[in-house]
PLY file of the C-alpha trace (Angstrom):
ply
format ascii 1.0
element vertex 102
property float x
property float y
property float z
element edge 101
property int vertex1
property int vertex2
end_header
2.29 2.50 -14.18
2.25 5.07 -16.96
1.17 8.49 -16.00
0.33 11.31 -18.64
-0.88 14.70 -17.42
-0.09 18.21 -17.10
2.47 18.51 -14.37
3.67 21.95 -14.11
2.67 22.84 -10.49
5.10 22.45 -7.91
3.72 20.06 -4.95
6.43 20.07 -2.57
9.57 22.61 -2.82
12.92 21.87 -1.30
12.48 25.22 0.53
10.13 23.27 2.84
12.82 20.71 4.03
10.89 19.34 6.87
8.56 17.84 3.99
11.05 17.47 1.24
13.80 15.40 2.73
11.90 12.80 4.23
10.09 12.35 0.69
13.39 12.49 -1.10
14.75 10.05 1.42
11.64 7.60 0.36
12.66 8.37 -2.96
15.95 7.28 -2.89
15.20 4.12 -1.10
12.75 3.00 -3.71
14.69 4.10 -6.84
18.23 4.30 -5.34
19.00 7.88 -6.22
17.88 10.95 -4.72
15.18 12.86 -7.10
17.80 15.23 -8.27
15.91 18.12 -8.64
14.54 21.04 -6.39
10.83 20.61 -6.65
8.69 17.49 -6.63
5.56 17.52 -8.72
2.37 14.93 -8.72
3.99 12.69 -11.18
6.86 12.30 -8.45
4.63 11.76 -5.60
2.27 9.45 -7.49
5.12 7.28 -8.02
6.21 6.53 -4.40
5.21 3.59 -3.03
7.90 3.24 -0.37
7.16 4.49 3.36
7.91 8.19 4.18
9.35 8.79 7.80
8.85 12.23 8.92
9.98 11.08 12.47
13.53 13.16 11.87
11.39 16.25 11.63
8.83 16.05 14.50
10.04 19.58 15.91
10.11 21.32 12.20
6.86 19.94 10.75
3.68 22.20 11.49
1.33 20.56 9.12
1.15 18.68 5.82
0.06 21.68 3.66
1.92 21.54 0.28
3.34 24.35 -1.71
-0.08 24.79 -3.67
-1.99 24.67 -0.48
-3.41 21.16 -0.71
-2.90 18.40 1.67
0.24 16.02 1.01
-1.59 12.82 1.18
-3.79 13.85 -1.44
-0.86 13.17 -3.69
0.51 9.95 -2.19
-2.34 7.42 -3.12
0.71 4.61 -3.71
2.59 5.27 -0.94
2.62 2.16 1.75
3.08 4.03 4.76
3.59 7.34 6.42
5.78 7.21 9.84
4.89 10.14 12.16
6.43 8.77 15.47
6.80 11.77 17.86
4.61 14.01 15.66
2.60 15.79 18.27
1.80 19.23 17.12
0.84 18.73 13.15
-2.48 20.47 12.35
-4.37 20.42 9.37
-5.10 23.71 7.56
-7.35 21.75 5.17
-10.96 20.32 5.60
-11.58 17.04 4.35
-14.98 16.54 2.78
-16.50 13.23 4.28
-18.55 12.73 1.34
-15.45 12.33 -0.69
-13.35 9.93 1.28
-13.94 6.27 0.10
0 1
1 2
2 3
3 4
4 5
5 6
6 7
7 8
8 9
9 10
10 11
11 12
12 13
13 14
14 15
15 16
16 17
17 18
18 19
19 20
20 21
21 22
22 23
23 24
24 25
25 26
26 27
27 28
28 29
29 30
30 31
31 32
32 33
33 34
34 35
35 36
36 37
37 38
38 39
39 40
40 41
41 42
42 43
43 44
44 45
45 46
46 47
47 48
48 49
49 50
50 51
51 52
52 53
53 54
54 55
55 56
56 57
57 58
58 59
59 60
60 61
61 62
62 63
63 64
64 65
65 66
66 67
67 68
68 69
69 70
70 71
71 72
72 73
73 74
74 75
75 76
76 77
77 78
78 79
79 80
80 81
81 82
82 83
83 84
84 85
85 86
86 87
87 88
88 89
89 90
90 91
91 92
92 93
93 94
94 95
95 96
96 97
97 98
98 99
99 100
100 101
């Protein structure tokens, strides 16, 4: 896959470890090394195919709102799976328009 686009906006910051660490672990499982920088951008997330396991962060992950106030899953269109075992308190601050969902 070749992606060419403006990609200057931070989507996931390393400051939000409950989101960054599981995604970085999935990156490492898929590509053999951690991302190697403090922030993730659209292209990084779009490249992920490996499942992301948030299980270790069940008590620290209040929602899936990203650094730019979008919903994380918007950027994971190629991801094969999201594991949220034990996550019971996750809320969404984003309303999904059912007309735009395929």
